[in-house]
C-alpha positions as CSV (number, residue, x, y, z in Angstrom):
1,M,0.0,0.0,0.0
2,A,1.2,3.5,-0.8
3,P,2.2,5.8,2.0
4,G,-0.8,8.1,1.4
5,G,-3.0,5.1,0.8
6,F,-3.8,6.0,-2.8
7,V,-2.8,3.7,-5.6
8,D,-3.5,3.6,-9.4
9,W,-5.3,0.8,-11.4
10,W,-2.2,-1.4,-11.2
11,G,-1.6,-1.0,-7.5
12,K,1.3,1.4,-7.8
13,A,1.6,4.5,-5.7
14,I,0.1,7.6,-7.4
15,N,2.2,10.5,-8.6
16,K,0.6,13.7,-7.4
17,E,1.9,15.5,-10.3
18,V,-0.1,13.4,-12.7
19,H,-3.1,12.1,-10.7
20,G,-5.8,14.0,-8.9
21,G,-6.4,17.6,-9.0
22,V,-9.5,19.6,-9.8
23,R,-8.8,20.7,-13.4
24,A,-11.2,18.2,-14.9
25,A,-13.7,18.8,-12.2
26,W,-13.8,22.5,-12.9
27,F,-14.5,21.7,-16.5
28,L,-17.4,19.6,-15.5
29,Y,-18.7,22.2,-13.1
30,V,-18.6,25.0,-15.7
31,L,-20.2,22.6,-18.2
32,T,-23.1,21.8,-15.9
33,V,-23.7,25.5,-15.0
34,V,-23.7,26.5,-18.7
35,T,-26.1,23.7,-19.5
36,N,-28.6,24.6,-16.8
37,V,-28.3,28.3,-17.7
38,V,-29.4,27.4,-21.2
39,I,-31.8,24.5,-20.7
40,V,-34.0,26.0,-18.0
41,P,-35.1,29.1,-19.9
42,N,-35.6,27.1,-23.0
43,L,-37.8,24.7,-21.1
44,L,-39.8,27.7,-19.8
45,N,-40.0,29.2,-23.3
46,L,-41.2,25.9,-24.7
47,V,-44.0,25.6,-22.2
48,T,-45.1,29.2,-23.0
49,Y,-45.0,28.5,-26.7
50,L,-47.0,25.3,-26.4
51,H,-49.6,26.9,-24.1
52,R,-50.1,30.2,-26.0
53,T,-49.3,29.4,-29.6
54,M,-50.3,25.8,-29.9
55,H,-53.3,26.2,-27.4
56,M,-52.3,23.2,-25.2
57,G,-53.2,23.1,-21.5
58,V,-50.6,24.2,-19.0
59,S,-50.2,20.7,-17.7
60,G,-50.1,19.1,-21.2
61,S,-47.5,21.7,-22.4
62,A,-45.3,21.2,-19.3
63,T,-45.5,17.4,-19.8
64,T,-44.6,17.7,-23.5
65,A,-41.7,20.1,-22.7
66,T,-40.4,17.8,-19.9
67,N,-40.6,14.7,-22.2
68,F,-38.7,16.6,-24.9
69,I,-35.9,17.7,-22.6
70,G,-35.7,14.1,-21.1
71,A,-35.5,12.6,-24.6
72,T,-32.7,15.0,-25.5
73,S,-30.9,14.3,-22.3
74,G,-30.9,10.6,-23.3
75,F,-28.0,11.3,-25.5
76,A,-26.0,11.4,-22.4
77,L,-26.4,7.6,-22.4
78,I,-24.7,7.3,-25.7
79,G,-21.8,9.4,-24.5
80,A,-21.6,7.2,-21.4
81,F,-21.5,4.1,-23.5
82,L,-18.8,5.6,-25.8
83,S,-16.8,6.7,-22.7
84,D,-16.9,3.4,-20.8
85,S,-16.4,1.1,-23.7
86,N,-14.3,2.7,-26.4
87,I,-12.5,5.8,-25.2
88,T,-11.5,7.1,-21.8
89,R,-13.6,9.7,-19.8
90,S,-11.3,12.5,-20.2
91,R,-11.0,12.0,-23.9
92,T,-14.8,11.9,-24.1
93,M,-15.0,15.2,-22.2
94,L,-12.4,16.8,-24.4
95,L,-14.1,15.4,-27.5
96,F,-17.8,16.3,-26.8
97,G,-17.3,19.2,-24.5
98,P,-16.6,21.7,-27.2
99,F,-19.6,20.5,-29.1
100,M,-21.7,21.0,-26.1
101,F,-20.4,24.5,-25.6
102,L,-21.0,25.2,-29.3
103,G,-24.6,24.0,-28.9
104,E,-25.2,26.1,-25.8
105,A,-23.7,29.2,-27.5
106,L,-25.8,28.7,-30.6
107,S,-28.9,28.2,-28.4
108,A,-28.2,31.4,-26.4
109,V,-27.6,33.4,-29.6
110,K,-30.8,32.1,-31.3
111,N,-33.0,33.2,-28.3
């Protein structure tokens, strides 16, 4: 066992220069905040659109908007599958993170 008690996948003591840290965590925190800043107003706008323009009831429009957001969030399952089976988590974040930021920026500019 390592002096600090932390080992890598192969049981060797970790190198604090390489392992750990919060750089990847900060990337995920920022990505989560940006996602919520964009998704929540879009969800509210979608409910308003369905209620006023499409003449749906409030509960029906809220249910439809929630189902739509839930279906689009299902793409996270595809990303999780790719991350766990084919490529590493960090490479998945580096590959799809910019696409997510691009989508958030385009969504913010559109509204």
